The first five atom37 places (N, CA, C, CB, O) and aatype in JSON, in Angstrom:
{
  "aatype": [12, 15, 19, 6, 10, 16, 13, 10, 16, 1, 1, 3, 4, 8, 10, 4, 6, 16, 0, 1, 6, 2, 19, 5, 16, 0, 9, 0, 15, 1, 3, 19, 16, 10, 16, 6, 19, 3, 19, 3, 16, 3, 0, 3, 10, 1, 3, 11, 18, 7, 17, 3, 19, 14, 19, 19, 10, 10, 3, 7, 1, 5, 8, 15, 13, 18, 1, 19, 3, 14, 5, 1, 10, 0, 1, 0, 9, 3, 0, 10, 9, 0, 1, 1, 14],
  "atom_mask": [
    [1, 1, 1, 1, 1],
    [1, 1, 1, 1, 1],
    [1, 1, 1, 1, 1],
    [1, 1, 1, 1, 1],
    [1, 1, 1, 1, 1],
    [1, 1, 1, 1, 1],
    [1, 1, 1, 1, 1],
    [1, 1, 1, 1, 1],
    [1, 1, 1, 1, 1],
    [1, 1, 1, 1, 1],
    [1, 1, 1, 1, 1],
    [1, 1, 1, 1, 1],
    [1, 1, 1, 1, 1],
    [1, 1, 1, 1, 1],
    [1, 1, 1, 1, 1],
    [1, 1, 1, 1, 1],
    [1, 1, 1, 1, 1],
    [1, 1, 1, 1, 1],
    [1, 1, 1, 1, 1],
    [1, 1, 1, 1, 1],
    [1, 1, 1, 1, 1],
    [1, 1, 1, 1, 1],
    [1, 1, 1, 1, 1],
    [1, 1, 1, 1, 1],
    [1, 1, 1, 1, 1],
    [1, 1, 1, 1, 1],
    [1, 1, 1, 1, 1],
    [1, 1, 1, 1, 1],
    [1, 1, 1, 1, 1],
    [1, 1, 1, 1, 1],
    [1, 1, 1, 1, 1],
    [1, 1, 1, 1, 1],
    [1, 1, 1, 1, 1],
    [1, 1, 1, 1, 1],
    [1, 1, 1, 1, 1],
    [1, 1, 1, 1, 1],
    [1, 1, 1, 1, 1],
    [1, 1, 1, 1, 1],
    [1, 1, 1, 1, 1],
    [1, 1, 1, 1, 1],
    [1, 1, 1, 1, 1],
    [1, 1, 1, 1, 1],
    [1, 1, 1, 1, 1],
    [1, 1, 1, 1, 1],
    [1, 1, 1, 1, 1],
    [1, 1, 1, 1, 1],
    [1, 1, 1, 1, 1],
    [1, 1, 1, 1, 1],
    [1, 1, 1, 1, 1],
    [1, 1, 1, 0, 1],
    [1, 1, 1, 1, 1],
    [1, 1, 1, 1, 1],
    [1, 1, 1, 1, 1],
    [1, 1, 1, 1, 1],
    [1, 1, 1, 1, 1],
    [1, 1, 1, 1, 1],
    [1, 1, 1, 1, 1],
    [1, 1, 1, 1, 1],
    [1, 1, 1, 1, 1],
    [1, 1, 1, 0, 1],
    [1, 1, 1, 1, 1],
    [1, 1, 1, 1, 1],
    [1, 1, 1, 1, 1],
    [1, 1, 1, 1, 1],
    [1, 1, 1, 1, 1],
    [1, 1, 1, 1, 1],
    [1, 1, 1, 1, 1],
    [1, 1, 1, 1, 1],
    [1, 1, 1, 1, 1],
    [1, 1, 1, 1, 1],
    [1, 1, 1, 1, 1],
    [1, 1, 1, 1, 1],
    [1, 1, 1, 1, 1],
    [1, 1, 1, 1, 1],
    [1, 1, 1, 1, 1],
    [1, 1, 1, 1, 1],
    [1, 1, 1, 1, 1],
    [1, 1, 1, 1, 1],
    [1, 1, 1, 1, 1],
    [1, 1, 1, 1, 1],
    [1, 1, 1, 1, 1],
    [1, 1, 1, 1, 1],
    [1, 1, 1, 1, 1],
    [1, 1, 1, 1, 1],
    [1, 1, 1, 1, 1]
  ],
  "atom_positions": [
    [[15.64, -4.5, 8.89], [14.48, -3.76, 9.33], [13.49, -3.66, 8.16], [14.88, -2.35, 9.87], [13.85, -3.19, 7.08]],
    [[12.29, -4.1, 8.39], [11.34, -4.18, 7.29], [10.69, -2.83, 6.97], [10.27, -5.19, 7.62], [10.66, -1.92, 7.79]],
    [[10.2, -2.75, 5.74], [9.44, -1.6, 5.29], [7.99, -1.82, 5.71], [9.56, -1.4, 3.74], [7.45, -2.91, 5.54]],
    [[7.37, -0.78, 6.25], [5.97, -0.84, 6.65], [5.11, -0.42, 5.46], [5.68, 0.07, 7.91], [5.18, 0.73, 5.02]],
    [[4.32, -1.33, 4.95], [3.4, -1.01, 3.86], [1.99, -1.1, 4.4], [3.61, -1.98, 2.64], [1.56, -2.14, 4.89]],
    [[1.28, 0.01, 4.3], [-0.12, 0.05, 4.71], [-0.96, 0.16, 3.44], [-0.41, 1.24, 5.68], [-0.79, 1.07, 2.63]],
    [[-1.86, -0.8, 3.3], [-2.73, -0.85, 2.12], [-4.13, -0.44, 2.57], [-2.74, -2.29, 1.47], [-4.79, -1.17, 3.3]],
    [[-4.57, 0.72, 2.13], [-5.88, 1.25, 2.48], [-6.87, 0.86, 1.4], [-5.83, 2.8, 2.66], [-6.65, 1.09, 0.21]],
    [[-7.95, 0.27, 1.83], [-8.9, -0.32, 0.9], [-10.31, -0.17, 1.44], [-8.58, -1.8, 0.66], [-10.53, 0.48, 2.46]],
    [[-11.26, -0.77, 0.75], [-12.64, -0.87, 1.26], [-13.3, -2.06, 0.59], [-13.45, 0.45, 0.99], [-12.86, -2.56, -0.44]],
    [[-14.38, -2.5, 1.21], [-15.12, -3.65, 0.67], [-15.75, -3.3, -0.67], [-16.21, -4.09, 1.66], [-16.09, -2.15, -0.94]],
    [[-15.88, -4.32, -1.49], [-16.56, -4.2, -2.79], [-15.93, -3.15, -3.69], [-18.02, -3.86, -2.57], [-16.63, -2.43, -4.41]],
    [[-14.62, -3.06, -3.66], [-13.87, -2.1, -4.47], [-13.07, -2.88, -5.52], [-12.92, -1.21, -3.58], [-12.09, -3.55, -5.19]],
    [[-13.49, -2.79, -6.79], [-12.8, -3.56, -7.82], [-11.37, -3.08, -8.03], [-13.56, -3.48, -9.13], [-10.49, -3.9, -8.32]],
    [[-11.11, -1.8, -7.9], [-9.73, -1.31, -8.01], [-8.86, -1.87, -6.88], [-9.69, 0.23, -7.99], [-7.68, -2.14, -7.07]],
    [[-9.46, -2.04, -5.71], [-8.73, -2.58, -4.56], [-8.31, -4.02, -4.8], [-9.59, -2.49, -3.3], [-7.21, -4.42, -4.39]],
    [[-9.15, -4.81, -5.43], [-8.81, -6.21, -5.71], [-7.6, -6.29, -6.63], [-10.01, -6.94, -6.34], [-6.69, -7.08, -6.39]],
    [[-7.6, -5.5, -7.68], [-6.47, -5.48, -8.6], [-5.22, -4.96, -7.91], [-6.79, -4.63, -9.84], [-4.13, -5.52, -8.07]],
    [[-5.37, -3.9, -7.15], [-4.23, -3.33, -6.44], [-3.66, -4.32, -5.43], [-4.64, -2.04, -5.72], [-2.44, -4.4, -5.27]],
    [[-4.53, -5.08, -4.76], [-4.07, -6.08, -3.78], [-3.16, -7.11, -4.46], [-5.28, -6.79, -3.12], [-2.11, -7.48, -3.92]],
    [[-3.55, -7.57, -5.64], [-2.72, -8.51, -6.39], [-1.37, -7.89, -6.73], [-3.44, -8.97, -7.68], [-0.33, -8.54, -6.62]],
    [[-1.38, -6.62, -7.15], [-0.14, -5.94, -7.51], [0.75, -5.7, -6.29], [-0.45, -4.61, -8.19], [1.98, -5.79, -6.39]],
    [[0.15, -5.41, -5.15], [0.92, -5.25, -3.92], [1.59, -6.58, -3.57], [0.02, -4.77, -2.74], [2.77, -6.62, -3.24]],
    [[0.84, -7.67, -3.65], [1.4, -8.99, -3.34], [2.57, -9.32, -4.26], [0.32, -10.08, -3.45], [3.57, -9.86, -3.81]],
    [[2.45, -8.99, -5.54], [3.54, -9.21, -6.49], [4.76, -8.39, -6.1], [3.09, -8.84, -7.92], [5.89, -8.89, -6.12]],
    [[4.54, -7.14, -5.74], [5.65, -6.24, -5.42], [6.39, -6.63, -4.15], [5.15, -4.83, -5.29], [7.6, -6.44, -4.05]],
    [[5.68, -7.16, -3.17], [6.33, -7.44, -1.88], [6.91, -8.85, -1.81], [5.34, -7.24, -0.76], [7.58, -9.19, -0.84]],
    [[6.65, -9.66, -2.81], [7.13, -11.05, -2.79], [8.64, -11.07, -2.54], [6.8, -11.76, -4.13], [9.42, -10.41, -3.22]],
    [[9.03, -11.85, -1.56], [10.43, -12.07, -1.14], [11.15, -10.78, -0.73], [11.2, -12.71, -2.28], [12.38, -10.72, -0.77]],
    [[10.41, -9.78, -0.33], [11.01, -8.55, 0.2], [10.65, -8.44, 1.68], [10.52, -7.29, -0.59], [9.64, -8.99, 2.14]],
    [[11.49, -7.73, 2.42], [11.27, -7.56, 3.86], [10.25, -6.45, 4.09], [12.62, -7.25, 4.6], [10.61, -5.29, 4.31]],
    [[8.97, -6.83, 4.04], [7.87, -5.88, 4.13], [6.87, -6.38, 5.16], [7.19, -5.65, 2.75], [6.52, -7.56, 5.17]],
    [[6.42, -5.47, 6.01], [5.33, -5.77, 6.92], [4.08, -5.12, 6.33], [5.61, -5.25, 8.38], [4.01, -3.9, 6.21]],
    [[3.11, -5.94, 5.96], [1.9, -5.47, 5.3], [0.75, -5.39, 6.3], [1.52, -6.4, 4.13], [0.47, -6.33, 7.03]],
    [[0.1, -4.23, 6.3], [-1.11, -4.03, 7.09], [-2.19, -3.54, 6.15], [-0.88, -3.02, 8.28], [-2.01, -2.54, 5.45]],
    [[-3.31, -4.24, 6.12], [-4.44, -3.82, 5.29], [-5.51, -3.21, 6.18], [-5.01, -5.0, 4.46], [-5.89, -3.8, 7.2]],
    [[-5.99, -2.04, 5.8], [-6.97, -1.32, 6.6], [-8.14, -0.9, 5.71], [-6.33, -0.08, 7.29], [-7.94, -0.32, 4.65]],
    [[-9.33, -1.2, 6.15], [-10.54, -0.75, 5.48], [-10.81, 0.68, 5.94], [-11.77, -1.7, 5.79], [-11.06, 0.91, 7.13]],
    [[-10.75, 1.64, 5.04], [-10.9, 3.05, 5.43], [-12.27, 3.34, 6.03], [-10.68, 3.95, 4.23], [-12.43, 4.31, 6.77]],
    [[-13.24, 2.5, 5.72], [-14.58, 2.74, 6.25], [-14.72, 2.35, 7.72], [-15.58, 1.98, 5.42], [-15.77, 2.57, 8.32]],
    [[-13.67, 1.77, 8.3], [-13.7, 1.43, 9.73], [-13.07, 2.51, 10.59], [-12.99, 0.11, 9.96], [-13.04, 2.39, 11.82]],
    [[-12.57, 3.58, 9.97], [-11.9, 4.65, 10.7], [-12.31, 5.99, 10.08], [-10.34, 4.46, 10.68], [-11.98, 6.26, 8.92]],
    [[-13.0, 6.8, 10.82], [-13.52, 8.07, 10.3], [-12.43, 8.97, 9.77], [-14.3, 8.8, 11.37], [-12.61, 9.61, 8.73]],
    [[-11.29, 9.04, 10.46], [-10.2, 9.91, 10.0], [-9.64, 9.43, 8.66], [-9.08, 9.97, 11.05], [-9.41, 10.23, 7.76]],
    [[-9.42, 8.12, 8.55], [-8.92, 7.58, 7.28], [-9.93, 7.76, 6.16], [-8.56, 6.09, 7.44], [-9.57, 8.09, 5.04]],
    [[-11.2, 7.54, 6.47], [-12.25, 7.71, 5.46], [-12.28, 9.15, 4.97], [-13.63, 7.3, 6.03], [-12.41, 9.4, 3.77]],
    [[-12.16, 10.11, 5.91], [-12.17, 11.52, 5.52], [-10.95, 11.88, 4.68], [-12.22, 12.41, 6.77], [-11.05, 12.66, 3.73]],
    [[-9.81, 11.33, 5.03], [-8.56, 11.69, 4.34], [-8.39, 10.96, 3.01], [-7.38, 11.38, 5.24], [-7.95, 11.57, 2.03]],
    [[-8.74, 9.67, 2.96], [-8.43, 8.85, 1.78], [-9.67, 8.24, 1.11], [-7.5, 7.74, 2.17], [-9.53, 7.52, 0.12]],
    [[-10.85, 8.52, 1.61], [-12.05, 7.84, 1.14], [-12.28, 7.87, -0.35], [0.0, 0.0, 0.0], [-12.79, 6.9, -0.91]],
    [[-11.93, 8.96, -1.01], [-12.15, 9.07, -2.46], [-10.97, 8.52, -3.26], [-12.39, 10.52, -2.85], [-11.06, 8.41, -4.48]],
    [[-9.87, 8.18, -2.6], [-8.64, 7.8, -3.3], [-8.31, 6.32, -3.25], [-7.5, 8.55, -2.73], [-7.33, 5.89, -3.86]],
    [[-9.1, 5.51, -2.54], [-8.74, 4.1, -2.39], [-8.73, 3.39, -3.74], [-9.72, 3.41, -1.45], [-9.49, 3.72, -4.64]],
    [[-7.86, 2.43, -3.86], [-6.88, 1.96, -2.89], [-5.7, 2.93, -2.78], [-6.4, 0.58, -3.27], [-5.35, 3.63, -3.73]],
    [[-5.09, 2.93, -1.6], [-3.93, 3.77, -1.33], [-2.84, 2.88, -0.73], [-4.3, 4.95, -0.36], [-3.12, 2.02, 0.1]],
    [[-1.61, 3.11, -1.16], [-0.46, 2.42, -0.58], [0.41, 3.45, 0.14], [0.37, 1.66, -1.67], [0.82, 4.45, -0.45]],
    [[0.67, 3.19, 1.41], [1.58, 4.01, 2.2], [2.83, 3.19, 2.48], [0.91, 4.49, 3.53], [2.73, 2.04, 2.9]],
    [[3.98, 3.77, 2.25], [5.26, 3.13, 2.59], [5.86, 3.91, 3.74], [6.23, 3.09, 1.36], [6.14, 5.1, 3.63]],
    [[6.07, 3.22, 4.86], [6.57, 3.87, 6.07], [5.78, 5.14, 6.38], [8.06, 4.2, 5.92], [6.34, 6.15, 6.81]],
    [[4.46, 5.07, 6.15], [3.57, 6.17, 6.49], [3.42, 7.26, 5.45], [0.0, 0.0, 0.0], [2.62, 8.18, 5.63]],
    [[4.17, 7.16, 4.35], [4.08, 8.18, 3.29], [3.35, 7.6, 2.08], [5.5, 8.68, 2.88], [3.57, 6.45, 1.7]],
    [[2.49, 8.41, 1.49], [1.71, 7.92, 0.36], [2.61, 7.64, -0.83], [0.63, 8.94, -0.03], [3.38, 8.49, -1.26]],
    [[2.49, 6.43, -1.35], [3.25, 6.02, -2.54], [2.35, 6.03, -3.77], [3.86, 4.62, -2.33], [2.75, 6.52, -4.82]],
    [[1.15, 5.49, -3.65], [0.28, 5.4, -4.81], [-1.18, 5.36, -4.37], [0.62, 4.16, -5.66], [-1.5, 5.1, -3.22]],
    [[-2.04, 5.64, -5.34], [-3.47, 5.53, -5.11], [-4.15, 5.21, -6.43], [-4.04, 6.84, -4.5], [-3.58, 5.4, -7.5]],
    [[-5.37, 4.72, -6.35], [-6.18, 4.22, -7.47], [-5.58, 2.96, -8.1], [-6.33, 5.31, -8.54], [-6.18, 1.89, -8.05]],
    [[-4.4, 3.09, -8.7], [-3.76, 1.96, -9.36], [-2.36, 1.79, -8.79], [-3.71, 2.18, -10.9], [-1.67, 2.76, -8.47]],
    [[-1.95, 0.53, -8.67], [-0.63, 0.22, -8.12], [0.19, -0.47, -9.21], [-0.75, -0.68, -6.85], [-0.18, -1.53, -9.7]],
    [[1.3, 0.15, -9.58], [2.24, -0.44, -10.53], [3.21, -1.3, -9.72], [3.0, 0.67, -11.36], [4.0, -0.76, -8.95]],
    [[3.17, -2.63, -9.89], [4.0, -3.49, -9.04], [5.5, -3.26, -9.21], [3.69, -4.92, -9.33], [6.25, -3.38, -8.24]],
    [[5.95, -2.93, -10.41], [7.38, -2.67, -10.62], [7.82, -1.39, -9.92], [7.7, -2.6, -12.12], [8.88, -1.34, -9.3]],
    [[7.01, -0.35, -10.04], [7.33, 0.92, -9.38], [7.33, 0.75, -7.86], [6.32, 2.03, -9.79], [8.21, 1.27, -7.18]],
    [[6.35, 0.02, -7.34], [6.28, -0.23, -5.9], [7.47, -1.05, -5.44], [4.97, -0.94, -5.54], [8.06, -0.75, -4.4]],
    [[7.85, -2.08, -6.19], [9.0, -2.91, -5.83], [10.28, -2.07, -5.8], [9.16, -4.08, -6.81], [11.11, -2.23, -4.9]],
    [[10.45, -1.18, -6.77], [11.64, -0.32, -6.79], [11.67, 0.6, -5.57], [11.68, 0.52, -8.08], [12.73, 0.81, -4.98]],
    [[10.51, 1.14, -5.2], [10.45, 2.02, -4.03], [10.77, 1.26, -2.76], [9.07, 2.67, -3.91], [11.46, 1.78, -1.88]],
    [[10.28, 0.04, -2.64], [10.58, -0.79, -1.47], [12.06, -1.1, -1.42], [9.75, -2.09, -1.5], [12.69, -0.97, -0.37]],
    [[12.64, -1.5, -2.55], [14.06, -1.81, -2.61], [14.9, -0.6, -2.23], [14.44, -2.3, -4.01], [15.92, -0.74, -1.54]],
    [[14.5, 0.59, -2.66], [15.24, 1.81, -2.34], [15.17, 2.08, -0.84], [14.68, 3.01, -3.12], [16.18, 2.46, -0.24]],
    [[14.02, 1.88, -0.23], [13.9, 2.08, 1.22], [14.75, 1.07, 1.98], [12.43, 1.96, 1.66], [15.43, 1.43, 2.95]],
    [[14.73, -0.16, 1.56], [15.52, -1.2, 2.22], [17.0, -0.88, 2.09], [15.22, -2.6, 1.63], [17.76, -1.06, 3.05]],
    [[17.43, -0.42, 0.94], [18.85, -0.11, 0.71], [19.34, 1.01, 1.62], [19.06, 0.29, -0.75], [20.52, 1.06, 1.96]],
    [[18.44, 1.92, 2.01], [18.82, 3.03, 2.89], [18.85, 2.68, 4.36], [17.88, 4.17, 2.67], [19.28, 3.48, 5.19]],
    [[18.38, 1.48, 4.7], [18.33, 1.09, 6.12], [19.72, 0.73, 6.61], [17.36, -0.11, 6.32], [20.55, 0.2, 5.86]],
    [[19.96, 1.03, 7.89], [21.28, 0.67, 8.47], [21.44, -0.83, 8.6], [21.46, 1.33, 9.85], [22.47, -1.31, 9.06]]
  ]
}
């Protein structure tokens, strides 16, 4: 059963570009379903996360924002996978 990773971003965001690369590094060869969402396309997301992008949600829970550490994210994904039945 894969981990759901939601990557909240927006256009023309330099932090988002770097974070996207780090997310890709972290999820490489892991059972992860990645969904990328532009917060500016959803008023609720923009209100909740607009000042914090990029944001990474793992199974719906916030893992990181602004900067993504690929090693920390990979460890969190591995821990979630290990807990799955």
